[in-house]
C-alpha positions, 0 to 999 in steps of 0.5 A: 463504317468510316473507322480508318487506323492509323497507318503511318504519317497522312497513310488510313485502312479501312474495309467495307462488308461486301456489296450485295452483288459482289466487290465494294460498295463504291460510295463507303470507299467515296465516303472513307476518301473523305474522311481519310483527307479530314484527318489530316485538316484543320476541324475550323474547315469543313469538306465543301465538294468531294470528286473521285475517280473510280478505277478497278471494282474493290475488292471486300476480301481485302483493307483498303488503304487511302495514302492523303497527300496535302494539296495545298493550305489557305486561308479559306480553303485546304485540298487534299488529293488521296489515293485508295490501294489495295495490292492490284493497285489504285480501286479510288483518287478523290480530290477533297476542298475543304473550306472556312466558315465564312458569312455570305448572301443565300440563292436557293434557285432549285426546290424540292419537289411536290412527293409522298410522305415517307409514311406508308412506303415499301422500303427497298434498300440494298442495306440494313446500313440505309434507309430507301424508300422510293417514290413518284414525283406528283404529275401536278408537280412544278417543279420539273428537272433536265434530263430524263431516267428521273428516279427519286427516295427519301433515305436517311442512315439508319443509326444515329450520329451521335451530337455530341460527338466532334467530329458529328457534322464530317460524318454527316457528310460522309454518309452524304457522300455514301448514300450518294453513290446509289441512285445514279445507276438508276436514273441512267437505266432508266433514261437508256430503257425509256429512249434507247434499249427496250430489254429488260433491265436485268440485261444492264450492267453499270459501273460508276467512272466518277463522282462528284458531291457539292454539300450546300449546308450542314445537313443531319444523315440520319434525318429524313432528305429527297434524292431527286437524281437524273439522267442529263445525257447518255453518250458513248455508253456514259450516262451522267446522271445529277442529284440533287439532295433535300430536306425536309424542309425543302431546303437544298443541303447538295447536289451529287452528279456521276458519269456511270459506263451504262453496257448490255450484259455479254450473252 
C-alpha cells in the first residue's frame, strides 16, 4: 500500500487501487506523502503531525509522483513539504513535522467512551486492507463529545506489520493516517441530516478538503483502535470533523481533524 520507488533526489512514485466509488482513496495519498517525507529524514525523528490539502481527485489508472522539499532540519524538529502530482497537476500538498524523542510529563484529558466490545460486531469496511466495526456509544457513557453526528468504530489493519522491520513504527503511523480519512465524512453527513436536511444519505456528496493528524504516542496499527469522530461546525458547505483515537486500554493515541465539503448531488 505504501511502497514507493525512487525517481531522483527526494522524488518518489507510488500507486493505489481504485476507490470503490472511483478514483484514489485520499487517506492513501496522505499516508504515501508521509512515507515519502520520512525517506528524507533521519530515523531518529518520528512523525508527530501531518497537515494535508486535497486539491484534485486522484486517478487510479495513473501513478502518483511525490516531490519532497526539505524545509528545515533542526535539533528537535524536522519539517518537510510534499507535493503529490499526476498528469493533471498537483492533487495534494502536505506539511510533515518530525520530532526527536524527548522525555516529558504526560497528561490525558480526553477519555475513551464506553462502547460494546469488538466481538460479534459486523465488519463494514470498504476495503479488505482494514477492518471496521461500527459501534454505538453506551447510553450511560459519561464521556460525551462536543459536536454532533458522532461516528464511532473499532478499526484495525488487516495485515500484520512485522515488528522486526526498522520502519515498523513509521508504517503504523502511515496506516493510521490512511484510516483517519474514513469516518469524518460520515460524522459531517450525520450532523447535516440531523440538523439541516432530512434528505436521503445517497442524495449527499462529500469530499475531503483538508486533513490533519497529530500522533501522540507510538501505536500498533494492526491492533484494534477506537475512532470517535464528531462534527463540530457546518457553514459554507463545509463541515469540520474531529476524531480521537484510543487503544484498547483507553490511551489517547492520536487526534485528527478534517474539513469536508458536503453538497446535494445534482438532479
